[in-house]
C-alpha positions in Angstrom: 5.6 -40.0 -124.3 5.2 -38.7 -127.6 2.0 -39.6 -129.4 2.4 -37.2 -132.5 3.9 -34.0 -133.6 1.6 -30.7 -133.6 1.5 -30.9 -137.5 0.7 -34.3 -137.4 -2.0 -33.9 -135.0 -3.3 -30.9 -136.8 -3.5 -32.9 -140.1 -5.7 -35.5 -138.7 -9.2 -35.5 -140.1 -10.8 -36.4 -136.9 -10.8 -35.0 -133.4 -9.4 -38.3 -132.0 -5.8 -38.8 -131.6 -5.2 -42.6 -131.9 -1.8 -42.6 -130.3 -3.1 -40.5 -127.3 -6.1 -42.7 -126.9 -3.9 -45.8 -126.7 -1.9 -44.2 -124.2 -4.8 -42.8 -122.0 -6.4 -46.2 -122.2 -3.2 -48.0 -120.8 -2.6 -45.5 -118.2 -6.3 -45.8 -117.1 -6.0 -49.6 -116.8 -3.2 -49.3 -114.3 -5.1 -46.7 -111.9 -8.3 -46.4 -110.2 -10.5 -43.2 -110.6 -13.5 -41.9 -108.7 -16.7 -42.5 -110.1 -19.2 -39.7 -110.9 -22.9 -40.0 -110.2 -23.8 -42.0 -113.6 -20.8 -44.6 -112.8 -18.4 -43.1 -115.2 -14.6 -42.8 -114.1 -13.4 -39.1 -113.9 -9.7 -38.9 -114.3 -7.6 -35.8 -114.1 -5.3 -34.6 -116.8 -3.0 -31.6 -117.2 -2.4 -30.3 -120.6 0.7 -28.0 -121.0 1.1 -25.9 -124.0 2.5 -22.7 -125.1 1.4 -19.7 -127.2 2.5 -21.5 -130.4 0.3 -24.6 -129.8 -2.8 -24.2 -132.3 -6.5 -24.2 -130.7 -7.2 -27.0 -133.1 -4.6 -29.3 -131.9 -5.6 -28.4 -128.1 -9.2 -29.1 -129.2 -8.2 -32.6 -130.5 -6.1 -33.4 -127.4 -9.2 -32.3 -124.9 -11.9 -34.5 -127.2 -9.5 -37.4 -127.0 -9.0 -37.1 -123.1 -12.7 -36.7 -122.8 -13.5 -39.7 -124.8 -11.1 -41.7 -122.7 -12.7 -40.9 -119.2 -10.5 -38.0 -118.6 -13.1 -35.5 -117.7 -11.2 -33.1 -115.3 -9.1 -31.2 -117.6 -6.7 -28.6 -116.4 -4.4 -26.4 -118.5 -1.1 -25.0 -118.1 0.9 -22.6 -120.3 4.5 -21.9 -120.7 5.5 -18.5 -121.6 8.5 -17.8 -123.5 9.0 -14.1 -122.6 11.6 -11.8 -123.9 15.3 -12.6 -122.5 
């Protein structure tokens, strides 16, 4: 599901990405996650990007995930490489 383009997300004045937060809440409502010692769900998420993805966008994605109980964040990077 697309929640916005890189330029749209980069232009946001806040670290929260509203469309992503909505999608994360929807998905969280359909799953059961383990609770940490404070009783907060700890869901896992994988962020996939490439060398063109600005850090400012990755930071906003991470902040949005963290605020929506996705605390176990993993990264994967795609490399274009020379053909």
